[in-house]
C-alpha positions as CSV (number, residue, x, y, z in Angstrom):
1,M,-7.4,-61.6,21.1
2,K,-9.8,-64.5,21.2
3,I,-13.5,-64.4,22.2
4,T,-15.2,-67.7,23.2
5,V,-18.8,-68.4,23.9
6,D,-19.3,-71.8,25.6
7,K,-22.9,-72.9,25.6
8,E,-22.2,-76.0,27.8
9,T,-20.7,-74.0,30.6
10,D,-22.7,-70.8,29.8
11,T,-19.6,-68.6,29.8
12,L,-18.2,-65.8,27.7
13,Y,-14.4,-65.5,27.7
14,F,-12.1,-62.8,26.4
15,R,-8.5,-63.8,26.1
16,L,-6.3,-60.8,25.5
17,D,-3.0,-62.7,24.8
18,E,-1.4,-66.1,25.1
19,N,0.7,-65.5,28.2
20,K,0.5,-68.2,30.8
21,I,-2.3,-67.8,33.4
22,V,-0.8,-67.9,36.9
23,E,-3.7,-66.6,38.9
24,S,-7.5,-66.1,38.6
25,E,-9.7,-64.0,40.8
26,E,-13.4,-63.5,40.9
27,V,-13.6,-59.7,41.1
28,R,-17.4,-59.6,41.1
29,P,-20.0,-62.4,41.3
30,G,-19.7,-64.2,38.0
31,V,-16.8,-62.1,36.6
32,I,-13.3,-63.7,36.7
33,F,-10.0,-62.1,35.8
34,D,-7.0,-64.2,34.7
35,Y,-3.6,-62.8,35.4
36,D,-0.1,-63.5,34.0
37,E,3.2,-63.6,35.9
38,N,3.4,-59.7,35.7
39,D,0.0,-59.4,37.4
40,A,-1.5,-58.1,34.1
41,V,-5.1,-59.1,33.2
42,I,-4.9,-61.4,30.2
43,G,-8.4,-62.9,30.3
44,V,-11.9,-62.0,31.5
45,E,-14.6,-64.6,32.0
46,F,-18.3,-64.0,32.5
47,L,-20.3,-66.8,34.1
48,N,-24.0,-67.4,33.6
49,V,-23.9,-65.3,30.4
50,S,-27.4,-66.4,29.3
51,S,-28.8,-64.5,32.2
52,R,-26.9,-61.3,31.2
53,T,-27.8,-61.1,27.5
54,T,-29.9,-62.8,24.8
55,K,-28.7,-65.5,22.4
56,E,-29.3,-63.0,19.6
57,D,-27.0,-60.4,21.1
58,L,-24.3,-63.1,21.6
59,S,-24.7,-64.1,18.0
60,N,-24.4,-60.5,16.7
61,M,-21.6,-59.0,18.8
62,Q,-20.5,-55.7,17.5
63,F,-17.0,-54.1,18.0
64,E,-16.2,-50.5,18.1
65,S,-12.8,-48.9,18.0
66,A,-12.1,-45.5,19.4
């Protein structure tokens, strides 16, 4: 899994695996799912991320496992 914050495009991207992206869909305003050939979600992109969180929160992401 890869997580990318792009300050130029103001996006946050979660890439779940390296399968080829064959389709993308904006499922909600500013939220895009990327799908592979099996229709599985392999990426999630958030647009305008600076309006959704603070720079400090992006710098200090915390991960929890259940």
